[in-house]
Phi, psi and omega in degrees: 000147183219138182243132181289161189290318187257315188276340183073014181289131183272130180253128179261115178257021181242045182302316183301326181289339180280345183276324181151196180289119181299324180294317179294322178296318180295319179296316178296323178296319179296317178296321179295321179295318179298314178298320181296318179296315181297317181288326177296318178294318178297320179296318179297317181291320185293320184259008174059042183293332178295319179294322178294316180292333181294340177291339179250335180239108190300317188290342177291335181291345180275353176281125178281324179203163179280126181288160175295133183275057174230165180300315180294318180295318179293323179294317179294323178294324178291318180296324182277356180084009181292333180267007182302318177300321179292318179297318178294321178297316179296323179292322180291333182244035183297320182297315179295316180295322177297319178296317181295315182294318180294320177296323178298312181289329175295314178296321178297319179297314179297319180298316180296316181296312181297316180297318182298313183283335172293321176292325182284316186247014180299325180296322179295318178297320179296315180296324179293319179293322183289347175296333181259013187255080182286322183258018179062023180289314182296319180298312181295321181294314181295321179293321179293320178295318180298317180295315184288321178295320178296320181290319185286309185282304182283321184293317180293320177297316180294325178295318178297315180296316182296315180293323177298315180295318179297316181293318178298315179295318182292315181292319179293319177296322177298314180298330181286343187250353186245165176297159184298327182291342181252011182287150177277131179288136176051068184297323180292316179296317179295322178295319178296317178295327178296318178296318179294322181292345178295344178282342183283128181294155174067289186283319176057229185291343180298335181292346179253307190280339175289311173299326179296321176297318179295319178296323179289324184280335186299310178298323179295317181293318180290331179283346176082006180268085184292340181292337181278344181298336178297327178290322179294320176296325176297318176300317178299319177296319177298318181294318183290316187275305188281321185270322187262301191288307184298311176298326180293326180279327187260316186274316187299315177298331182282326190254336186275159178291152184270330188249341184272124181294137183296321180296316177296322180294321178294321176296322179296317178293330182276311184277339180303308179295331180292318184274318188250003182083200184300323182295336179296339177300330180254326186285321182297313176299325178295314178300319179298313181295316180298316181291314181294322179293322176297318181293328182273333189252301188272319186301315178301323180286324178294328179272357178078022180286143179280143177286140180297136182235104180077206183283151176292151184297334181274357183239072181251351178237160181296326180293339182288344182270353183277000000 
């Protein structure tokens, strides 16, 4: 626990412990990843996505079927020559692939070195900055930035993972209890997409589970078996209550940032990679949080602005709030 210098606001840096047992979460995450990989492969085979992609990537057209994504399956595919198109592609583009891999490990090395020495000497940097902090402005600003960055970067990622696991469990449990004609297609894949869609402002997860409900209900409706529609309505209720409403009420306040607007954060995640490349996916939200926190915390004190005390003078009647 950490308390800010002026406001006395308590900052909780133990978010993972509030979610549950880390071992159980990791075990559930591994099981979800396995289900997701299996269903993704089934989805690719069922809808012939390799054939569709082969119209734009020539060497994909030489694959007769998708190999099993296991060590034994890949080894057998290599022995039978099934992976020969991929091996030839890698050989033809060896220079480009070598450059990409070497740049990746160079960036990884720099990241590890910088992170290590920031953890090792971070206290010295903090003490040096606080030498110029007569009014505790820097201390309050750094603590506010640390709290908001942890909530925005780590909290949003944890929120996506938690909602994905909840959705996968809910959709899979629904399929286990209903007739085959009312089952949801690819529950693990749909659950993962639901978690990712939770980052989208306003519509959020509805962009996944509402079309999924329609896809599930369409065969039932065309088949004329209206008695099965009750199961589809039950699925919609499970998605709205268990997947959407409850996590939004319980998890989002715990994990999301308090001061960063969700819409601005979504724009930062969207426009960051466009303007700054891949690094913008992480750098743009950091810049947004640092800038907004400075404007909310340090800038008013540097300009000598008075902190608001109670109601504004123009809002003394109930009608003034409308």
